[in-house]
C-alpha positions as CSV (number, residue, x, y, z in Angstrom):
1,X,7.7,-36.2,12.9
2,X,4.1,-34.8,13.3
3,X,1.7,-36.6,10.5
4,X,0.0,-34.4,7.6
5,X,-3.5,-33.5,9.0
6,X,-6.5,-35.2,7.3
7,X,-8.0,-32.5,4.3
8,X,-11.1,-34.7,3.4
9,X,-11.9,-37.2,0.8
10,X,-9.0,-38.7,-1.5
11,X,-9.9,-39.9,-5.1
12,X,-7.9,-41.5,-7.6
13,X,-9.5,-40.0,-10.6
14,X,-11.0,-36.5,-9.2
15,X,-12.0,-34.1,-11.9
16,X,-13.8,-31.2,-10.2
17,X,-12.7,-27.6,-11.3
18,X,-10.6,-27.5,-8.2
19,X,-8.5,-30.3,-8.5
20,X,-7.8,-29.0,-12.5
21,X,-6.5,-25.6,-11.5
22,X,-4.6,-26.6,-8.4
23,X,-3.0,-29.1,-10.6
24,X,-2.3,-26.9,-13.1
25,X,-0.7,-24.3,-10.2
26,X,1.3,-27.2,-9.3
27,X,2.4,-27.9,-12.6
28,X,3.4,-24.1,-13.2
29,X,5.2,-23.9,-9.7
30,X,7.1,-27.1,-10.4
31,X,8.3,-25.5,-14.2
32,X,9.6,-22.9,-12.5
33,X,11.1,-24.4,-9.8
34,X,13.1,-26.8,-12.7
35,X,14.2,-23.9,-15.0
36,X,16.5,-23.0,-12.4
37,X,17.2,-26.4,-11.0
38,X,18.0,-27.7,-14.6
39,X,20.5,-25.4,-15.3
40,X,22.8,-26.0,-11.9
41,X,22.5,-29.9,-12.9
42,X,23.4,-28.9,-16.6
43,X,26.4,-27.1,-15.1
44,X,27.4,-29.6,-12.5
45,X,27.3,-32.5,-14.1
46,X,27.2,-31.4,-17.9
47,X,23.2,-32.7,-17.8
48,X,24.1,-36.3,-17.6
49,X,22.5,-36.5,-14.1
50,X,19.5,-34.5,-12.9
51,X,20.5,-34.8,-9.2
52,X,18.6,-31.2,-8.1
53,X,16.0,-32.4,-10.9
54,X,15.1,-35.9,-9.3
55,X,14.9,-34.0,-5.6
56,X,12.7,-31.1,-6.8
57,X,10.7,-33.3,-9.0
58,X,9.9,-35.7,-6.0
59,X,8.7,-33.3,-4.1
60,X,6.3,-31.9,-6.8
61,X,5.0,-35.3,-7.8
62,X,4.2,-36.3,-4.3
63,X,2.4,-33.3,-3.5
64,X,0.1,-33.5,-6.8
65,X,-0.3,-37.2,-6.5
66,X,-1.3,-36.8,-2.8
67,X,-4.0,-34.0,-2.9
68,X,-5.2,-34.6,-6.4
69,X,-4.8,-38.2,-7.1
70,X,-3.7,-39.5,-10.6
71,X,-5.4,-36.6,-12.5
72,X,-2.9,-34.0,-10.3
73,X,0.0,-36.8,-10.7
74,X,-0.3,-36.5,-14.4
75,X,-1.0,-33.0,-15.1
76,X,2.5,-32.2,-12.8
77,X,4.3,-35.0,-14.4
78,X,3.9,-33.9,-18.1
79,X,3.6,-29.8,-18.0
80,X,7.5,-29.4,-17.3
81,X,8.9,-31.8,-19.8
82,X,7.3,-30.0,-22.4
83,X,8.6,-26.6,-21.0
84,X,12.3,-28.2,-20.8
85,X,12.4,-29.2,-24.2
86,X,11.2,-26.1,-25.7
87,X,13.5,-24.0,-23.6
88,X,16.1,-26.4,-24.1
89,X,17.1,-26.4,-20.4
90,X,18.8,-30.1,-20.7
91,X,19.9,-32.6,-23.0
92,X,17.9,-35.4,-21.1
93,X,14.2,-33.4,-21.3
94,X,12.9,-35.8,-23.6
95,X,13.0,-38.5,-21.1
96,X,11.4,-36.1,-18.3
97,X,8.5,-37.7,-19.5
98,X,9.4,-41.2,-18.0
99,X,10.9,-40.0,-15.3
100,X,8.1,-38.0,-14.1
101,X,5.5,-40.5,-14.8
102,X,7.5,-43.2,-12.8
103,X,7.3,-40.9,-9.9
104,X,3.8,-39.7,-10.2
105,X,1.4,-42.5,-11.2
106,X,3.0,-44.9,-8.6
107,X,3.0,-42.5,-6.1
108,X,-0.6,-41.6,-6.8
109,X,-1.9,-45.5,-6.4
110,X,0.2,-45.9,-3.5
111,X,-1.4,-43.1,-1.2
112,X,-4.7,-43.7,-3.0
113,X,-4.3,-47.1,-1.2
114,X,-3.0,-46.0,2.0
115,X,-4.7,-42.7,2.8
116,X,-7.7,-43.2,4.5
117,X,-10.7,-41.0,4.8
118,X,-10.9,-39.2,8.2
119,X,-7.1,-40.7,9.4
120,X,-3.9,-38.3,9.1
121,X,-1.3,-39.5,7.0
122,X,1.9,-40.6,9.0
123,X,5.2,-39.4,8.5
124,X,6.7,-43.0,8.2
125,X,4.0,-44.0,5.6
126,X,4.6,-40.8,3.3
127,X,8.2,-41.4,3.4
128,X,7.9,-45.1,2.8
129,X,6.0,-44.1,-0.5
130,X,7.9,-41.1,-1.4
131,X,11.3,-42.3,-1.6
132,X,11.1,-45.3,-3.7
133,X,8.8,-43.7,-5.7
134,X,11.6,-40.8,-6.3
135,X,14.3,-43.5,-7.0
136,X,12.4,-44.8,-9.7
137,X,13.1,-41.8,-11.7
138,X,16.8,-42.7,-12.1
139,X,15.5,-45.7,-14.8
140,X,15.6,-43.9,-17.7
141,X,18.6,-41.8,-17.0
142,X,20.2,-45.1,-16.1
143,X,19.2,-46.1,-19.7
144,X,20.7,-42.8,-21.6
145,X,23.8,-43.8,-19.6
146,X,24.2,-46.9,-20.9
147,X,22.8,-47.1,-24.1
148,X,23.3,-43.3,-25.4
149,X,26.1,-42.0,-23.6
150,X,28.1,-45.0,-22.8
151,X,29.4,-43.8,-19.6
152,X,31.9,-45.7,-17.7
153,X,30.8,-48.3,-15.2
154,X,32.0,-46.5,-12.5
155,X,30.2,-43.3,-13.2
156,X,27.1,-44.8,-14.2
157,X,27.0,-46.5,-10.4
158,X,28.2,-42.8,-8.8
159,X,25.6,-41.3,-10.9
160,X,22.9,-44.0,-10.0
161,X,23.6,-44.2,-6.2
162,X,23.6,-40.1,-5.8
163,X,20.4,-39.9,-8.2
164,X,18.5,-42.2,-6.1
165,X,19.8,-40.9,-2.7
166,X,18.1,-37.3,-3.9
167,X,15.1,-38.7,-3.8
168,X,15.6,-39.1,0.2
169,X,15.8,-35.1,0.6
170,X,12.8,-34.7,-2.3
171,X,10.5,-36.8,-0.5
172,X,11.3,-35.2,2.9
173,X,10.5,-31.8,1.3
174,X,7.3,-33.1,-0.1
175,X,6.5,-34.2,3.4
176,X,6.9,-30.7,4.9
177,X,5.2,-28.8,1.9
178,X,2.3,-31.6,2.1
179,X,1.7,-31.0,5.6
180,X,1.7,-27.4,5.7
181,X,-0.6,-27.3,2.9
182,X,-2.8,-29.3,4.6
183,X,-2.9,-27.6,7.9
184,X,-3.4,-24.3,5.7
185,X,-6.8,-25.4,5.0
186,X,-7.1,-24.6,1.5
187,X,-7.8,-28.1,0.7
188,X,-10.7,-27.9,2.7
189,X,-14.2,-26.6,1.5
């Protein structure tokens, strides 16, 4: 796979207007996407497992973290949970804050560490950051399955494996999206 082309300087805490506006726009797009996926998740698993939610949260969190550092990661991670609670898209909506942050914060820190200015970001590097960060979002769900829902251990095992596995296509889709955004040139200037 081709690397994500260099798009310029990468800061951990950017505060420029472009970062703030772009991060809010990413958060709105993420929220619109999740309004659909959260309903599919609720219909397929009764809302106990956000399998599509994990996939697409991974995509959007990695994009925000890669291009807009911790600032973008925090904005993208925290707008959708507010809307999910207000629109009651899932019984697990309150735990989305923690689940999203478990993807966004480590991804922002790791991307800041591995992204060298003037260098492209290889596919393997992106995936080695993205997949584990996406898998972390299962942790708050696991706590709810065990403590609140008291699900049988076999179902918890299936849900944990299924949820963690959804980080793989999410990271891959995130790679494709980041590659196309970087190639478009909208971040340069």
